[in-house]
C-alpha positions in Angstrom: 0.0 0.0 0.0 2.8 2.4 1.0 4.6 1.6 -2.2 1.7 2.5 -4.4 1.0 5.8 -2.5 4.7 6.7 -2.9 4.6 6.0 -6.6 1.4 8.1 -7.1 2.9 11.0 -5.2 6.1 10.8 -7.1 4.2 10.7 -10.4 2.2 13.8 -9.5 5.3 15.7 -8.4 7.1 14.9 -11.6 4.1 15.9 -13.7 4.5 19.5 -12.5 8.1 19.4 -13.9 6.9 18.3 -17.4 4.7 21.3 -18.2 6.3 24.7 -18.9 4.5 28.1 -19.3 6.5 31.2 -20.1 4.9 34.6 -20.7 6.5 37.9 -21.7 4.6 41.3 -22.3 6.0 44.4 -23.8 4.6 47.8 -24.7 4.9 48.8 -28.3 3.3 52.2 -28.0 2.0 53.8 -24.8 0.2 57.2 -25.0 -1.9 57.0 -21.8 -2.0 55.2 -18.5 -4.8 54.3 -16.1 -3.6 57.2 -13.9 -4.0 59.7 -16.7 -7.5 58.4 -17.4 -8.4 58.7 -13.7 -7.7 62.4 -13.8 -10.4 63.0 -16.4 -13.5 64.7 -15.0 -16.7 64.6 -17.0 -18.2 68.1 -17.2 -15.0 69.8 -15.9 -12.0 68.7 -18.0 -11.6 70.7 -21.2 -9.9 70.2 -24.5 -6.7 72.0 -23.4 -6.4 69.8 -20.3 -6.8 66.7 -22.5 -4.2 67.9 -25.0 -1.8 68.8 -22.2 -2.3 65.3 -20.5 -2.4 63.0 -23.6 -0.9 65.0 -26.4 -2.4 65.1 -29.9 -5.0 62.4 -30.5 -4.5 59.6 -33.0 -7.8 60.6 -34.6 -10.5 63.1 -34.3 -14.2 62.8 -35.2 -16.5 65.8 -35.5 -20.3 65.5 -35.6 -23.0 67.8 -36.9 -24.4 68.4 -33.4 -21.1 70.0 -32.3 -19.7 67.1 -30.4 -16.3 65.7 -31.1 -14.5 62.4 -30.2 -10.7 62.3 -29.8 -9.0 58.8 -29.8 -5.8 57.7 -28.3 -4.2 54.2 -28.7 -1.9 52.0 -26.7 -0.4 48.9 -28.3 1.2 46.0 -26.5 2.3 42.5 -27.4 2.3 39.3 -25.3 4.2 36.2 -26.1 3.3 33.0 -24.3 5.1 29.7 -24.7 3.5 26.5 -23.4 5.3 23.2 -23.6 5.3 19.6 -22.5 8.8 18.3 -21.9 10.2 16.8 -25.0 6.8 16.3 -26.6 5.6 19.6 -28.0 5.7 23.4 -27.6 3.3 26.0 -28.7 4.2 29.7 -29.0 1.2 32.1 -29.0 1.7 35.8 -29.8 -1.1 38.2 -29.1 -1.2 41.9 -29.9 -3.5 44.1 -27.8 -4.8 47.6 -28.8 -6.5 49.7 -26.2 -8.3 52.8 -27.6 -9.3 55.6 -25.2 -12.1 57.6 -26.7 -12.9 61.0 -25.2 -16.1 62.8 -26.2 -16.4 66.6 -26.0 -19.5 68.8 -26.0 -18.9 72.5 -26.1 -15.2 71.9 -25.5 -15.7 70.0 -22.2 -15.4 66.2 -21.7 -18.9 64.8 -21.7 -18.0 61.1 -21.8 -15.0 58.7 -22.2 -14.5 55.0 -22.6 -11.9 52.4 -23.4 -12.2 49.7 -26.1 -9.9 46.7 -26.3 -9.0 44.6 -29.3 -6.9 41.5 -29.3 -5.3 40.0 -32.4 
């Protein structure tokens, strides 16, 4: 009985050594941070504050009703390698784009949101 329990525990312990997961993330383009976004105040922050904080937007959209949306993008890449010892290895690369959209009405922030895309 003790012999079988020892073999089972040894097999479980060695199983953990057979699987490898390695992950690496790197920023490709960073324009804004969560701290910058937290400083935005709906109804109070104006276009000059946004320009001073985030710089020039990646794109600008203007609408007939006078509202405008400025967009800022962050790009990052994540590389994950998963392998089973001497059997196979899989390398997965993922690009992530986060877009901060800031809506203005009469030159003041009226709304903002973050969209995320993964490729």
